[in-house]
ZAZAKOL-949758 format. One line per 4 residues: number of its first residue (from 1); their letters; for each residue x, y, z of N, C-alpha, C. Coordinates in steps of 0.2 Angstrom, whole numbers, always signed. Last residue first. Layout:
ZAZAKOL-949758
NUM = a = X:Y:Z:X:Y:Z:X:Y:Z ~ ...
END
This chain:
ZAZAKOL-949758
192 = eetv = +481:+46:-251:+477:+47:-258:+477:+54:-263 ~ +485:+51:-240:+491:+49:-245:+488:+47:-253 ~ +477:+59:-237:+484:+64:-238:+487:+59:-242 ~ +467:+51:-232:+465:+53:-237:+472:+59:-239
188 = rkel = +475:+42:-223:+474:+41:-228:+470:+46:-234 ~ +476:+53:-214:+482:+50:-218:+479:+48:-223 ~ +462:+54:-210:+467:+61:-214:+473:+57:-217 ~ +460:+42:-204:+456:+45:-212:+461:+51:-213
184 = ydml = +469:+43:-193:+469:+38:-199:+467:+41:-205 ~ +463:+54:-186:+470:+53:-188:+471:+48:-194 ~ +451:+49:-185:+451:+54:-189:+460:+55:-191 ~ +454:+39:-176:+451:+38:-181:+452:+42:-185
180 = krae = +460:+44:-165:+463:+40:-166:+461:+38:-174 ~ +449:+53:-161:+452:+56:-164:+459:+50:-169 ~ +440:+41:-157:+440:+48:-164:+444:+49:-166 ~ +447:+37:-146:+445:+33:-152:+444:+39:-158
176 = eiia = +447:+48:-138:+453:+45:-141:+452:+40:-146 ~ +433:+49:-138:+439:+54:-140:+445:+52:-141 ~ +432:+37:-129:+430:+38:-136:+432:+44:-140 ~ +439:+39:-120:+443:+33:-123:+439:+35:-128
172 = krrc = +432:+48:-112:+440:+48:-114:+441:+46:-118 ~ +423:+43:-110:+423:+49:-113:+430:+50:-118 ~ +426:+32:-103:+423:+32:-107:+421:+36:-113 ~ +429:+42:-91:+434:+38:-95:+429:+35:-102
168 = ckia = +418:+47:-87:+423:+52:-89:+429:+46:-93 ~ +409:+35:-83:+408:+39:-89:+414:+45:-92 ~ +418:+31:-73:+418:+26:-79:+416:+30:-83 ~ +418:+41:-64:+423:+39:-66:+424:+36:-74
164 = qlnk = +402:+39:-62:+407:+45:-66:+412:+45:-66 ~ +402:+25:-57:+401:+28:-65:+402:+33:-66 ~ +411:+29:-46:+411:+25:-50:+409:+25:-56 ~ +401:+36:-37:+408:+38:-40:+413:+35:-44
160 = lhrd = +392:+30:-36:+392:+35:-42:+396:+38:-43 ~ +397:+20:-29:+396:+18:-36:+393:+22:-38 ~ +401:+26:-19:+406:+23:-19:+405:+24:-31 ~ +387:+30:-13:+391:+36:-13:+396:+34:-21
156 = clek = +381:+17:-12:+379:+22:-15:+384:+27:-17 ~ +392:+15:+1:+391:+9:-5:+388:+14:-12 ~ +386:+23:+8:+392:+24:+6:+393:+20:+0 ~ +374:+20:+11:+374:+25:+8:+383:+26:+3
152 = feei = +376:+6:+17:+372:+7:+10:+373:+14:+8 ~ +383:+9:+30:+387:+5:+23:+383:+7:+17 ~ +371:+19:+34:+377:+20:+34:+381:+17:+29 ~ +363:+6:+35:+361:+11:+32:+367:+13:+30
148 = kqmh = +371:+0:+46:+370:-4:+38:+365:+3:+32 ~ +370:+6:+55:+377:+3:+53:+375:+3:+46 ~ +357:+6:+59:+360:+12:+57:+366:+11:+54 ~ +355:-7:+63:+349:-5:+55:+354:+4:+53
144 = isqf = +361:-7:+73:+365:-13:+68:+360:-10:+62 ~ +355:-2:+80:+362:+4:+78:+364:-1:+74 ~ +343:-6:+81:+342:+0:+77:+350:+3:+79 ~ +349:-17:+88:+344:-19:+80:+345:-10:+75
140 = qqfl = +351:-13:+99:+354:-16:+96:+354:-17:+89 ~ +336:-8:+105:+343:-3:+102:+348:-5:+99 ~ +333:-19:+105:+330:-15:+97:+335:-11:+99 ~ +338:-28:+114:+338:-30:+109:+336:-25:+104
136 = kqqe = +334:-16:+125:+342:-20:+123:+341:-22:+117 ~ +321:-21:+124:+324:-15:+125:+328:-13:+122 ~ +320:-35:+126:+318:-33:+119:+321:-25:+119 ~ +326:-32:+140:+328:-36:+135:+326:-34:+128
132 = dlid = +315:-25:+145:+321:-24:+143:+326:-26:+140 ~ +303:-34:+146:+305:-27:+143:+310:-25:+141 ~ +310:-44:+153:+308:-47:+144:+307:-39:+143 ~ +309:-38:+165:+315:-43:+164:+314:-43:+155
128 = slkg = +295:-38:+167:+300:-29:+166:+305:-32:+165 ~ +290:-48:+166:+287:-45:+161:+292:-37:+162 ~ +296:-52:+180:+296:-57:+174:+296:-53:+169 ~ +290:-44:+188:+297:-43:+188:+299:-46:+181
124 = aqkk = +275:-47:+187:+277:-38:+184:+286:-41:+183 ~ +276:-60:+192:+274:-59:+182:+276:-51:+184 ~ +277:-55:+206:+284:-61:+203:+283:-59:+194 ~ +269:-49:+207:+275:-46:+209:+279:-49:+203
120 = iqdv = +258:-59:+206:+258:-52:+201:+265:-50:+200 ~ +261:-68:+217:+263:-70:+211:+263:-64:+205 ~ +260:-58:+229:+268:-59:+227:+268:-64:+218 ~ +246:-55:+225:+252:-51:+226:+257:-53:+225
116 = dinw = +242:-69:+231:+240:-67:+222:+245:-61:+221 ~ +246:-70:+243:+250:-75:+239:+248:-72:+231 ~ +239:-59:+248:+246:-59:+249:+250:-64:+244 ~ +227:-65:+245:+228:-59:+243:+234:-59:+242
112 = mmvl = +225:-77:+255:+227:-77:+248:+228:-70:+243 ~ +227:-71:+267:+233:-75:+263:+233:-78:+256 ~ +215:-65:+267:+221:-62:+268:+229:-64:+265 ~ +205:-75:+266:+207:-73:+258:+213:-66:+261
108 = tlfq = +210:-81:+276:+211:-83:+272:+210:-81:+267 ~ +206:-70:+287:+215:-72:+287:+214:-76:+281 ~ +195:-70:+286:+196:-64:+284:+205:-67:+282 ~ +189:-83:+289:+188:-80:+283:+192:-76:+281
104 = hsyd = +193:-81:+302:+197:-86:+301:+196:-86:+290 ~ +183:-72:+308:+191:-70:+307:+196:-76:+301 ~ +172:-77:+307:+174:-71:+300:+184:-70:+301 ~ +175:-88:+315:+173:-90:+306:+174:-83:+303
100 = kyle = +179:-80:+325:+181:-85:+325:+182:-86:+316 ~ +164:-73:+328:+170:-69:+327:+176:-76:+324 ~ +153:-85:+328:+154:-80:+322:+162:-75:+322 ~ +158:-88:+341:+160:-92:+336:+160:-89:+327
96 = qrre = +156:-77:+350:+162:-79:+349:+162:-84:+342 ~ +142:-76:+345:+148:-70:+343:+154:-72:+343 ~ +139:-88:+353:+139:-86:+347:+143:-81:+344 ~ +141:-84:+366:+147:-89:+363:+145:-90:+355
92 = hqvk = +134:-74:+368:+141:-73:+370:+146:-77:+367 ~ +121:-81:+366:+123:-75:+363:+132:-74:+363 ~ +123:-88:+380:+123:-92:+371:+124:-86:+368 ~ +126:-80:+387:+128:-85:+388:+130:-88:+381
88 = lfhd = +112:-73:+388:+118:-70:+385:+125:-72:+385 ~ +105:-84:+391:+103:-81:+385:+109:-77:+381 ~ +108:-85:+404:+107:-91:+399:+107:-89:+392 ~ +105:-73:+406:+110:-77:+409:+113:-79:+404
84 = vnwe = +89:-73:+408:+93:-70:+403:+102:-72:+404 ~ +86:-88:+415:+88:-88:+407:+89:-81:+404 ~ +91:-82:+427:+95:-89:+424:+94:-89:+417 ~ +81:-73:+428:+89:-70:+430:+94:-74:+425
80 = inqv = +70:-80:+427:+72:-74:+423:+79:-72:+423 ~ +71:-87:+441:+71:-90:+434:+72:-85:+428 ~ +72:-76:+450:+78:-82:+446:+78:-85:+442 ~ +59:-74:+449:+64:-70:+448:+69:-72:+445
76 = tknv = +51:-85:+452:+49:-82:+444:+55:-77:+443 ~ +55:-85:+466:+59:-91:+461:+58:-89:+454 ~ +53:-75:+468:+59:-76:+471:+60:-79:+464 ~ +37:-77:+468:+41:-71:+465:+48:-71:+464
72 = svgy = +36:-87:+475:+35:-89:+469:+38:-81:+466 ~ +40:-81:+489:+42:-87:+484:+44:-88:+479 ~ +28:-72:+488:+35:-70:+489:+40:-75:+487 ~ +18:-81:+488:+18:-78:+484:+24:-74:+483
68 = krkr = +20:-86:+501:+21:-91:+497:+22:-87:+490 ~ +20:-76:+509:+24:-80:+512:+26:-86:+503 ~ +6:-74:+507:+10:-67:+506:+16:-72:+506 ~ +0:-85:+511:-2:-84:+505:+5:-78:+503
64 = enlt = +4:-83:+526:+5:-91:+521:+5:-86:+515 ~ -4:-72:+528:+4:-73:+530:+6:-79:+524 ~ -17:-75:+526:-17:-69:+521:-6:-70:+522 ~ -20:-86:+534:-18:-88:+526:-15:-82:+525
60 = kksp = -17:-78:+546:-12:-85:+545:-12:-86:+538 ~ -28:-71:+546:-23:-69:+545:-17:-73:+545 ~ -41:-77:+535:-39:-75:+542:-31:-72:+541 ~ -53:-68:+524:-50:-74:+526:-45:-72:+532
56 = gpkp = -70:-63:+530:-63:-62:+527:-58:-68:+530 ~ -86:-71:+533:-81:-69:+535:-76:-68:+530 ~ -102:-70:+524:-94:-73:+522:-88:-69:+526 ~ -116:-72:+531:-111:-67:+530:-105:-73:+529
52 = ggtg = -126:-87:+524:-125:-83:+528:-119:-79:+526 ~ -129:-100:+518:-129:-92:+515:-127:-86:+519 ~ -131:-110:+523:-135:-107:+524:-135:-101:+521 ~ -121:-119:+515:-127:-123:+514:-133:-117:+519
48 = hsss = -109:-112:+515:-112:-114:+510:-118:-116:+510 ~ -105:-112:+528:-109:-104:+525:-111:-106:+517 ~ -98:-119:+530:-104:-120:+534:-111:-114:+529 ~ -86:-118:+526:-91:-124:+523:-97:-123:+525
44 = segc = -84:-101:+522:-83:-106:+527:-87:-113:+525 ~ -74:-90:+511:-82:-92:+513:-79:-99:+517 ~ -63:-84:+505:-64:-83:+511:-72:-86:+513 ~ -57:-89:+493:-62:-84:+493:-65:-83:+501
40 = tela = -50:-101:+499:-46:-96:+495:-52:-90:+496 ~ -59:-106:+519:-56:-108:+508:-54:-100:+508 ~ -53:-106:+534:-58:-102:+529:-54:-106:+521 ~ -58:-121:+546:-51:-115:+542:-55:-112:+535
36 = lnng = -65:-129:+552:-67:-124:+551:-62:-119:+549 ~ -55:-142:+553:-59:-143:+548:-64:-134:+547 ~ -41:-146:+561:-46:-140:+560:-50:-140:+553 ~ -33:-156:+560:-39:-157:+563:-41:-152:+564
32 = pnne = -24:-156:+549:-27:-158:+548:-32:-159:+553 ~ -16:-144:+546:-20:-143:+549:-23:-149:+549 ~ -12:-146:+531:-6:-142:+537:-10:-145:+544 ~ -21:-150:+523:-15:-154:+526:-11:-153:+529
28 = hlqq = -32:-139:+525:-33:-145:+529:-26:-150:+528 ~ -22:-131:+520:-23:-128:+526:-27:-136:+529 ~ -25:-134:+506:-15:-136:+507:-18:-131:+516 ~ -35:-133:+505:-34:-140:+505:-28:-141:+508
24 = sdns = -39:-118:+505:-41:-123:+509:-39:-130:+511 ~ -33:-115:+494:-30:-114:+499:-33:-118:+505 ~ -34:-118:+478:-37:-121:+484:-36:-121:+490 ~ -25:-118:+468:-30:-117:+469:-35:-115:+475
20 = plap = -8:-120:+469:-14:-124:+472:-20:-119:+470 ~ +1:-111:+459:-3:-113:+465:-7:-116:+464 ~ +10:-114:+445:+5:-113:+449:+4:-117:+455 ~ +26:-122:+440:+21:-116:+439:+16:-110:+441
16 = tvkp = +37:-121:+452:+30:-124:+452:+26:-119:+448 ~ +53:-122:+447:+49:-119:+449:+41:-120:+447 ~ +68:-127:+449:+64:-128:+449:+57:-124:+450 ~ +83:-116:+446:+78:-118:+452:+72:-121:+446
12 = qkpp = +97:-120:+438:+89:-117:+435:+85:-119:+441 ~ +113:-115:+444:+107:-120:+442:+101:-116:+442 ~ +120:-101:+435:+116:-107:+441:+114:-111:+439 ~ +132:-106:+423:+127:-102:+423:+124:-106:+430
8 = rgki = +151:-101:+426:+145:-105:+425:+139:-102:+426 ~ +158:-85:+420:+156:-90:+423:+152:-98:+422 ~ +153:-73:+414:+159:-79:+412:+159:-85:+416 ~ +142:-70:+418:+141:-74:+411:+148:-78:+411
4 = ksam = +141:-64:+428:+140:-74:+428:+139:-75:+422 ~ +144:-51:+423:+148:-54:+427:+147:-62:+428 ~ +132:-47:+420:+136:-47:+414:+143:-50:+418 ~ +124:-46:+431:+123:-49:+426:+129:-52:+422
END
């Protein structure tokens, strides 16, 4: 049955759903001259009125029934096989369609994922470049700041030295002034 799925499904046979309920009618159609044929239930037309014994169906009738039953069973089996093959084919087509749909959706998601990953990589590259620039600027700022601190320390040291020098000079100047003043006073006192 699986091999039939790939090819075309066989044509569905037309099955007559029910056989005629009265076989004697078919016998009358097949043999119009024979009015004494037995009916399906095994009763003759004369036995209805008399109520006599009921003879069984003839061999020909049984063979005909057997043949018709075999044909009916074959047609039913063919019909079932065709229905199963058709069902399997429809299921196979549906699975193929679902596979295509899911494959398309999955590929779309993968493509979107790749696009997002590329954008994230680009953004990460830009951020790392910005961080590198900021780190360089920070290092430059730190080195400049250290230079300024060193310059400030040197200026402070110079200023302190100048203050000390000024203090020393002032003391010397005051002492000199005081000496000059004392010398002057001594001269005046001696003169007086």
